[in-house]
N, C-alpha and C positions, 0 to 999 in steps of 0.2 A: 764312189771313191772317198768323198769327204767323211762320211759316216765311219769308215773303218780307219782312216787316219786319225779321226778324233779319238778312237779307242787306243790307237797306238800313243797318242799324246797323254792320255790318261795313264798308261803304263810308265811313259817316261818321267811324268810328274810324281808317280809312285816311287820310282827308283831315287829320284831327287829327294823326296820326303825321308827316304830310308838312309840318306847320306851317301848315295851312290851317283853314277853318271846317268844323266837324264836322256836316255835313249829307250824307246818303246818300240814294240813290234807285234803284230797280230798276223796269224796265218788263217786265211779264210778259204773255205771249201764250199762250193756250191752256194755262195751267197751268205753263208753263216761262219762266225768265228769259231775255229776249232782249237786254237791255241793262242794264248796271250803271253807276253814276257817283257822283261826290261833288263837292262845291264845290271848284273849282280856281281860284278868282279870285286868290288870294294866290300859289299855286304857280306859275301860268302868266302872271300879270300880266293876266288876262283881265277884261274888262268884263261879260261875260255867262255865263261858265261856272259856273252854279249847278248844283246836283247833278241836278236833273230834266233840264236842258239836256244835260248829260253823258251821263246815261243814254239819252236819245233819240238823241244823237249816236252813241254806242257801239252802239246797236241797228242802226245802218245805215239805208239807205233801205228802209222798208217800204211795203207797198201800203196804200191808204187803207182797205181792208176790214181789214187786220191791226190798224191803230191802233183801229178801231171795235169791236173785240173784246179789247182789251187793258185792263189795269189798271196803274196807275202808283203805286208805293208810295214815299212819302217820309218821312223821319224828322221833317220839319218842314212846317209849312203852306206851300204853295207861293205865292211873291210874284206880283205882277201880271205880270212877264214870263213866268214859267213857267206861270202860269195861262193866259196867252195861247196858249202852245204847246199845252196841254191842250185849249183850245177849237178852235184851228186844225186839230189833227189829230183832233178828235172823240173823244178818248179818254173813254169812257162812265163809268169808275169811277176814283176817286182814294182812296187809303187813306193818311191822314195820321198820322204817329206821335205828334206833339203840336202844339198850337196855343197854349199858354199863354205861351210866350216871344215869340211872334209870330203874328199871324193875318193871313193874306192874304185876298184876295177870295173867300173860300169861299161866301159867300151869293150873290154874283154868279154864280160858276161853277155852283152848284146851279140858279139860276134860268134857266140856259142848258142844263139837262137833264143835268148831270153828277151822278152820286151820289157824294157826299164822306162817307167814314166817318172820323171822328176816334177814335183809340184812347186817347189820353192815357197813352201807355206810359211807365212810370217810368224806363227806361233813356233814352229820347230826351229826357225832360224834364231828367234830370240832366245829360246830356252838354251840352245847349244852356245850361242855367243856369250850370254851372260855366264853360264857355267865355265867355259874356257877362260874368261877374264878373271873368274874367281879362283879357279883351280887348275892353272896351267900344268903343274907337275903331274897331277893325276890324269889330266887329258892326255899329255905326252906319253905317259906310260901306257895308257889305254891303246893309242894308235901305234904303239912300238917306237916312239921316238924318245930315245934316253940321252939325257945331258949330263 
């Protein structure tokens, strides 16, 4: 679990170095990473390019059976949109780096049969806490909170 979360953290740091929101994700199939991604809403001016969506996109078109034996790792709790993709493709396991700074619909996702592991990884917490303090306006936009 830690090895794949470490890769997701690399993706989060890549996003931050590009001027974006530091959230990273990897899709693992049969013990191998098939897709990596990071939040690119700022970099690409995208309405939907969260880390999980980027990882799914970068994995390419997989067969339904492939998704059903995959694991999605995210440095941060998936939002409603990303959780919808998890449910749509019936990804059975999601590993979350942290959910202290934001908690998506984890209970709902669990109620739909998905196993959700939350690590509360120190690095994931620090990356997001620092970003939110430095860029509260960007963060609030990303999670759909407008002031």
